[in-house]
N, C-alpha and C positions, 0 to 999 in steps of 0.2 A: 363520280364522274359530276364533269361539269357542265354547266347546262348554261347555255349565251343567250342570254335576250336580246336580241340588236333591235333597229326601230330607227325610222324616220323621225326627227326631230317633229311635235306639235301632232303627234299622230298616234299618241293612245300607248305611247310605249313605256310609260309610268306605269299606268294603268297591267298592261299586260306583263311588263317585267313582274308586279305586285302579286298577282295572281299565279301567275305562274311559279313566284317565291315560295309563297304560301304553299301551294299546290303541294309542292316538293316536300317542304316541312311538315304537313301534314300528313306524307306517306313514309317520314323517317328520314327524310334529309335534315341536315344542319344549315341553320340560318346562320345568311350571307356575313351578317355582322359580328356572329359568333368567329367564322371562318377570318374575317378579315382582321379581328385582335389576338387570335389563338395565335398565327401563324405571324403578325407585324407583316401585315400586307398594306399599310394605311400608303402608304405612297403608291401604291398596283392600283387599290380598289378603293376610289374616292368619294364621295359626296353620298346623300342618304341611301342610293339604290345601289352602292359599289359598283360604280362604271370603273371600266377596264380603260377607259380611254383606248389609243390606238392597236390594234390587234398585234404588236411586234413579237419578235423571239422574246423577248428578254422580259414582256410582262406577261406573256402566256404560260412560259418557263416557271416564272414566280407562283404561278394560281397553277401548278399541277401538284405540287408535292400532297396539297390536302386530298385530293381529287384520290390519288394515286393509294395513299393510307388509308381508302374504303370509302372519303365524303362526298356525298352527293349534294350539290347547292348551286343556286343561280346568281349570276353575273349579268349586267348592264353593258352595253355600248352603242353608241352610233354609226362605228369606225366602219370603213369596209375590208370585205373578206381578205386577207393576208396569204399567202402560200403557204404557209406554217397553219395558220388556223387552219387553212382549207386541209391538210395533213390531219391535224387533230379531229377535223370532223369525219375525215374517211378513216381516218382509224377505230373512231366510235369511243375517244375517251373526252371527246364535246359533243353534245348535242346543241345543234343552233336554230332559232327559231328568229323571223325577222317580221315585224309587222312596216305596211306602210300604208299612204292616205293618200286620195286625189292633191296632189302639190298643190294646187290651187287653194285648198282649204288648211293645206299645213300652212303656208306663205303666210295666209292672213292673222293665222292663228299664231305666229310667230311674233309677228308685228305687232298685234295688238297688247302680247302680252309683255314686249318687250317693252311697249309706249307707256303701259300701267304704270310696270314697276320704276320706271325713271319717274315721273310724275308723280309717284310714292315716295320717291329719295330709293330706291331700294333696286339700283339697276341690276341688270342681269347680261344672261348673254344675249341674248337678243334684243337688248336695251341700243346697242349698236346698230340698229335698223332701223336707222333715222327717216328714208323714203323707200319708195314704190323702189328706185331701181337699185338699191343699195339689198331691198331684199330679197331682187330677185335673184340678184349674183350670188346671195350667201344659198335660195335653195339649188340651186345649179349643182354644183358638189356632189349634194344630197341623193340628184335623182340618177348621177354616176353611181351612185354606192348600191342605191337601190337596183341599177342595171350591172352590178358584177354581183347581188347578192341572190339576182334574179336566175343566174346559170349556174347558180349552186346546188349537187345534189345534195339530197339527205338533209335537208334544211326544211323548218314548216314555215311556207310563205302563210300571213295573214294579210287580208284588206282590214282596215280599221272600221269602212262600213261595213263588212260582213260582222264584224266582233260585235258591233252596237247593234244591226237587226237582227243577228240570227247568234245570238250569243251561245242557246242552248249547245247548235252544231259545230260551232266554231270552238267552246269549250270539249264536250267530244273530243275532236281533234287534237286538241294539247292533252289530253289527259290519256288518249291513245298511245302519242308522241313518245310521253314521258312514262311513258309504259307502269301508270300506278292505276291502284285498283278505284276506280269511279264509285262504286257503291260503298266505299270506305266513310263513316260517320263525320269522320274531320274535312274528308275530299269534299264533301256534300258543304257544311258548313264554308267549307271557305268560294266555294263555288257561288253558292247563295249571295255571300258578304261580297263580291266586287260583279254581281248585277249589275246592271244600270240601270240608275234608280238607285240602287241598294248601297253605293260607297259615297261616305259626306263628304263634300268640299273639303271638311280638315283632314281627313287622313292622309298622312306627309307621304309625298311620295308619290301620289298618283298624277298630279298636273291636271289635274281636270280643270276647263273652262267651259265653253261653250257647248264645243264637241259637234256642231251642229252642221249635217252632211248640206254642202253644196251652198252654205251662208256665201262663200266669195261674189255668186251670181248677183244677190242682193247687196252686199259691201262697197263691192268694186262697181267703176266707170266699166260701160264698153272698151270704151277703149282701153284701159288696163285691163280687163277679161282677154282682148285681141291680140296682146301685145303678150300677154303671160301664154294664150295659146300658141300666140308661134315660139316662143322661146321653150316650149317644155313639152311642144307637139312630139317630138319624136317618141318621149319617156310617156307620157296620156296616152294614147292608144292603147302602147302594149301594157298600161296596167289594167287596161278594160274602162276605161272612162270617157265620156262622151266630151268631144270638143266642146 
């Protein structure tokens, strides 16, 4: 079985993927990077977190053989659901989770992260967000992706804020969704390792930064906040966040 861990950028997706990945491994699943090496999937599963990129039929078909041979493993994505991905979820060959965050905080986090990286001489995917307007344009497609995932059945939907403030409840939802034994000592150890405040910033692949809820209210001007509310209004309220 493939567990597809999808998330909005800068919404705790690295944290949630690594929690999911390690829970699966503790329960007898296979480490994703082993799958990548063993089945020569380096061109399909990229980066430290085995990101599959777009959920196209060729990419999904490439990762199916290990699952059909009895391996359970987790891979990561930020892309929207395709027709083929939905079919795999319905067939239960793939189990998918989707984590999202107040897009105003996600935008601010992406912008800050990109600017710091540029200043340190280590440009990343967010370094192109050089001004407020560019950051807004960057985030809008991901809101459409959230809307598409929100309509998918058999998908575990998670809010970053709920994971941060109600970790134990969200952890149990994930464990139940994955169908693993929460009482297993290895599973318990992983659960504690990823508890908020436990995972060190140096742990590769978590992408932790400030992670503060509602930071945009202090960091952005009233005019910028109003522009965000106008641009994101169709999504913010549906997500359950106050304008």
